[in-house]
C-alpha positions in Angstrom: 82.7 114.3 118.2 80.4 111.3 118.1 80.4 108.4 115.9 76.8 108.8 114.7 77.8 112.3 113.5 80.7 110.8 111.5 78.4 108.2 110.0 76.0 110.9 108.8 78.9 112.6 106.7 79.4 111.8 103.1 82.7 110.5 101.9 83.8 113.9 100.7 82.9 115.4 104.2 85.0 112.5 105.9 87.9 113.5 103.7 87.6 117.2 104.5 87.1 116.5 108.4 90.1 114.0 108.1 92.3 117.0 106.6 90.9 119.5 109.1 91.8 117.1 112.2 95.4 116.3 110.9 96.1 120.0 110.6 94.8 120.4 114.3 97.1 117.4 115.3 100.2 119.2 113.6 99.4 122.4 115.2 99.0 120.8 118.7 102.4 119.0 118.2 103.9 122.4 117.5 102.5 123.8 120.6 103.5 121.1 122.7 107.1 121.3 121.5 107.3 125.0 122.2 105.6 124.7 125.6 102.5 126.6 124.6 99.9 123.8 124.9 97.6 124.4 127.4 95.0 121.6 127.0 97.0 118.5 126.8 93.9 116.4 126.7 93.1 117.8 123.3 95.9 115.9 121.8 94.3 112.5 122.8 90.9 113.8 121.7 92.1 114.7 118.2 94.1 111.5 117.7 90.7 109.4 118.6 88.8 111.6 116.3 91.2 110.7 113.4 90.8 107.2 114.1 87.2 107.3 114.2 86.9 109.2 110.8 89.4 106.7 109.3 87.4 103.6 110.6 84.0 104.9 109.5 85.4 106.0 106.1 86.9 102.4 105.6 83.5 100.8 106.6 81.9 103.1 104.1 84.2 102.0 101.4 83.7 98.4 102.0 80.0 98.8 102.1 80.3 100.7 98.7 82.4 97.8 97.4 80.0 95.1 98.6 77.0 96.9 97.1 79.0 97.3 93.7 79.8 93.7 93.5 76.2 92.6 94.5 74.8 94.5 91.9 76.9 93.2 89.1 
């Protein structure tokens, strides 16, 4: 997942994507615990994607707040 793709998402889409990634992370942890995980690199990718989505969501919230205070 590229940062530009995430930046193009709306706040609702970001929330949905974050929930999807958290669910995938949960499933990957279970697979690892039971010894069924084949692609161990995916754990790292998902963790970084979660961080990327959260970071961009916070940036968008900050932009929204600064726009709201500037218009007041």
